[in-house]
C-alpha positions in Angstrom: 70.9 19.5 -32.8 71.6 22.3 -30.4 69.2 23.1 -27.4 66.0 23.1 -27.8 63.2 24.8 -25.7 59.6 23.7 -26.6 56.9 25.9 -25.0 53.1 24.2 -24.6 50.1 27.0 -24.3 46.4 26.8 -24.2 46.1 29.3 -27.4 43.8 32.5 -25.7 44.6 35.5 -24.3 46.6 34.4 -21.1 48.1 31.6 -23.0 49.8 33.5 -25.5 51.2 36.0 -23.0 52.2 33.2 -21.2 54.5 31.5 -24.0 55.4 35.1 -25.4 56.9 35.8 -21.5 58.9 32.5 -21.6 60.1 33.5 -24.4 60.9 36.5 -23.8 63.1 35.2 -20.4 64.5 32.1 -21.9 65.1 32.3 -25.9 68.7 33.3 -25.4 69.2 30.1 -23.4 68.2 28.1 -26.8 69.3 27.3 -30.1 65.4 26.6 -30.8 62.4 27.6 -29.8 59.3 26.0 -31.1 56.0 26.5 -29.7 52.8 24.6 -30.1 49.0 25.4 -29.0 47.6 22.9 -27.0 44.3 22.4 -24.4 43.4 20.1 -21.7 42.2 16.7 -23.3 44.8 16.5 -26.2 47.7 17.6 -23.6 49.5 13.9 -23.3 49.1 13.6 -27.0 50.7 17.4 -28.3 52.6 16.3 -25.6 53.9 12.9 -26.7 53.9 14.5 -30.6 55.7 17.6 -29.9 58.0 17.7 -26.5 61.8 18.4 -27.3 64.1 19.6 -25.2 63.2 21.7 -21.9 59.2 21.9 -21.9 57.5 24.7 -20.5 53.8 24.3 -20.5 51.3 27.1 -19.2 47.9 27.7 -19.0 46.7 24.3 -19.9 45.0 22.7 -17.4 45.3 18.9 -16.5 41.7 16.5 -17.6 41.1 14.2 -15.0 40.3 11.6 -17.7 43.7 12.0 -18.6 45.2 12.8 -15.3 47.2 8.9 -14.9 48.4 9.0 -18.2 50.0 12.5 -17.8 51.8 11.8 -15.0 53.2 8.8 -16.5 54.5 10.6 -19.0 56.1 13.2 -18.2 57.8 11.4 -15.1 59.9 9.1 -18.0 60.3 11.8 -20.4 64.3 12.4 -19.9 63.8 16.3 -20.2 62.8 19.1 -17.7 59.4 20.1 -18.0 58.0 23.2 -15.9 54.2 23.5 -15.7 52.8 26.5 -14.3 49.2 27.1 -14.8 46.0 28.4 -12.3 43.6 25.7 -13.0 42.7 22.9 -10.4 45.4 20.9 -10.1 43.6 17.4 -10.7 47.1 15.1 -10.6 50.4 15.4 -8.3 53.4 15.4 -10.9 56.2 13.9 -9.7 59.7 15.1 -11.5 57.9 18.0 -13.4 58.7 21.4 -12.0 55.2 23.2 -10.6 54.5 26.4 -10.4 50.7 26.7 -9.4 48.3 28.8 -7.6 44.5 29.4 -8.3 43.6 33.2 -7.9 46.0 34.7 -10.4 46.4 34.1 -14.3 48.9 31.8 -15.6 50.3 34.9 -17.2 51.0 36.9 -13.7 52.6 33.4 -12.4 54.8 32.9 -15.3 55.5 36.8 -14.9 56.9 36.3 -10.9 58.7 32.7 -12.2 60.8 34.6 -14.5 60.5 38.8 -13.4 64.4 37.9 -13.2 65.1 38.0 -16.4 62.4 39.9 -17.7 62.9 43.9 -17.6 60.3 45.6 -15.5 58.0 46.6 -19.5 57.2 43.4 -20.1 54.8 43.8 -16.9 52.0 44.8 -19.4 51.9 41.8 -21.3 51.5 39.7 -18.4 48.7 42.3 -17.5 47.1 41.6 -20.8 46.9 37.9 -20.1 45.4 39.0 -16.4 43.0 41.3 -18.4 41.5 38.8 -21.2 41.2 36.2 -18.6 39.0 38.0 -16.1 42.1 38.2 -13.5 42.4 42.0 -13.4 41.7 41.7 -9.0 45.2 40.4 -7.9 47.4 42.5 -6.0 49.6 42.1 -7.7 48.0 43.2 -11.2 47.1 46.4 -8.7 50.9 47.1 -8.3 51.5 46.7 -11.9 48.6 48.5 -13.2 50.2 51.5 -11.4 53.0 51.7 -13.5 51.1 51.6 -16.6 48.3 54.1 -17.9 45.0 51.5 -17.1 43.1 53.0 -20.1 46.2 52.0 -22.7 47.0 48.2 -21.0 43.0 47.5 -21.5 42.8 48.9 -24.8 45.5 46.8 -26.2 44.4 43.3 -23.9 41.0 44.0 -25.7 42.4 44.0 -29.2 44.8 41.1 -28.0 41.6 38.8 -27.0 39.3 40.3 -29.3 42.1 39.1 -32.3 42.8 36.0 -30.6 39.0 35.0 -30.7 38.1 36.0 -34.2 42.1 33.7 -35.1 40.9 30.5 -33.7 42.8 28.1 -34.9 45.1 29.9 -37.4 48.1 28.5 -34.7 50.6 30.3 -37.3 49.4 33.4 -37.0 49.3 33.1 -32.9 53.0 31.9 -33.3 53.1 35.0 -34.7 51.5 37.1 -32.2 53.7 35.1 -29.3 56.9 36.7 -31.1 55.1 40.2 -31.2 54.4 40.3 -27.6 58.2 38.3 -27.1 59.8 41.3 -28.5 57.4 43.6 -26.2 55.1 44.6 -29.0 51.8 46.2 -28.6 48.8 44.0 -29.9 47.5 47.1 -31.7 50.7 47.6 -33.7 50.1 44.1 -35.5 47.9 45.1 -38.4 45.9 42.1 -39.0 45.5 41.5 -34.9 43.8 44.9 -35.0 41.5 44.1 -38.1 40.5 40.8 -36.9 39.9 42.4 -33.0 37.1 45.3 -34.8 35.6 42.1 -37.0 35.0 40.2 -33.6 33.8 43.6 -32.2 31.4 43.1 -35.3 29.7 39.7 -34.2 29.9 39.9 -30.2 27.8 43.3 -30.8 25.4 40.8 -32.7 25.7 38.1 -30.4 24.4 40.2 -27.4 21.0 40.6 -29.5 20.9 37.3 -30.5 21.6 35.8 -26.8 18.8 38.4 -25.8 16.2 36.5 -27.5 17.4 33.0 -27.6 18.4 32.2 -24.2 16.1 29.8 -22.4 15.9 29.5 -18.7 15.7 26.5 -16.4 16.0 26.9 -12.8 18.9 29.5 -12.2 20.9 28.4 -15.6 20.4 30.9 -18.7 21.7 28.9 -21.9 21.6 29.1 -25.7 22.7 26.6 -28.1 25.2 26.8 -31.1 25.5 30.9 -30.0 26.9 33.0 -33.2 29.6 33.6 -31.9 32.6 32.7 -28.5 31.1 30.7 -26.5 32.4 32.2 -23.3 31.2 35.5 -24.1 27.6 33.7 -24.5 27.8 32.0 -21.6 28.1 35.4 -19.8 25.7 37.3 -21.8 23.0 34.2 -21.3 23.6 34.8 -17.3 23.5 39.0 -16.8 20.5 39.5 -19.6 18.3 36.4 -17.9 19.4 37.6 -14.7 20.5 33.6 -14.1 23.3 32.4 -11.8 24.9 30.1 -14.1 25.1 30.9 -17.8 25.9 28.3 -19.9 26.8 28.1 -23.8 27.0 25.0 -26.2 28.0 24.1 -29.6 27.4 21.1 -31.6 30.0 19.4 -32.7 28.4 15.8 -34.3 26.8 13.8 -30.9 29.2 16.1 -28.7 28.4 19.1 -27.1 30.9 21.6 -26.5 30.2 23.5 -24.2 31.2 26.9 -21.8 30.0 28.0 -18.4 30.2 30.9 -16.5 28.3 31.7 -13.1 28.5 34.6 -10.6 29.8 33.9 -6.9 29.5 30.9 -4.8 28.8 28.6 -7.5 31.6 26.2 -8.1 31.1 24.9 -11.8 34.7 23.5 -11.8 33.8 21.3 -8.6 30.3 19.9 -10.1 31.7 19.5 -13.6 34.5 17.3 -12.6 32.2 15.3 -10.2 30.0 15.0 -13.1 32.1 14.7 -15.7 33.6 11.6 -13.6 30.2 10.2 -13.6 29.3 10.2 -16.9 32.5 9.9 -18.8 33.2 13.0 -20.2 35.6 16.3 -19.8 34.6 19.0 -17.5 36.2 21.3 -15.4 38.5 24.7 -14.9 38.0 27.7 -12.9 35.0 28.1 -9.9 33.3 31.0 -12.1 34.3 29.8 -16.1 34.6 26.2 -16.7 34.0 24.1 -19.7 33.1 20.4 -20.5 32.4 18.3 -23.3 29.6 15.9 -23.2 27.1 13.6 -25.3 24.0 15.3 -26.3 22.3 13.5 -24.9 23.2 13.8 -21.3 22.6 18.0 -22.1 19.1 17.2 -20.0 20.3 15.7 -17.2 23.4 18.3 -16.8 20.7 20.9 -16.4 18.7 19.0 -14.2 21.6 18.3 -12.0 23.3 21.9 -12.1 20.5 23.6 -10.7 20.3 20.7 -7.8 23.7 22.0 -6.8 23.3 25.3 -7.2 20.3 25.3 -4.5 22.3 23.2 -2.3 25.0 25.8 -2.7 23.4 28.6 -2.1 20.9 26.8 0.8 24.4 26.0 2.5 25.0 29.5 2.3 22.7 31.3 3.7 22.6 28.5 6.6 25.8 29.9 7.9 25.3 33.6 7.6 
């Protein structure tokens, strides 16, 4: 077997763009490039099964429940491990090359790390990821956008984000998208991706009316259960349409709720969910204003009650400091 590069990425647009940038920059150094999609809860399991040669892990947070196991598995791996991520870091990773910064997207971090090996035209691939992950406010993004017509970049980012959402767990198709972006192809040039984006746009438009009709409000939290569309979007819509500080969207999977939460400025969802998950032996975390969790369905009431208390403490703290 020749030299192998394994890229492990989150399956959303930021993860796909990050993987594409790694492949574009480094594929020439390897005989084979393997691309896998994973998420925080399954990262260690997938690493054990898939890692070969040099490994780049991009846009995948490390869940606190597996942090110790991740540290051990990565440290024992005999190849090179590079970890590039923008979620709050829950573990030190000895022996791993860590590129970490909160604020920028993972795509931006990957591009900045590998820029010396990429033509400047690949900034647009990083921009697609940044825009898709709501992280288009950094100084690097503002500077990079000046080299493009931002209307075109935002359109292409929308096609990519919507199409990948519609593709869901079609990992083989997502690998095709990575390969296309690694060649610096425009998302709209992929006929299947464009068709999926159009389908998802119709789903999203229907979701607006559904959330407006079905969202419930408890204190400062607006929430929906089993929305007919993306959880993250449903959470954002619930927050905005009901004028709440936090939006929550949950989907039943057996006895578990898989959920997405979105907040306005000042409510640190990552801090709340990590602390709640530790006490309840659940999984949760993410960014300050965008996070996710997996909890037993019986705990939803507790989560809503504690989240409202947490919001009250945070808002009181801000008011007293002014």
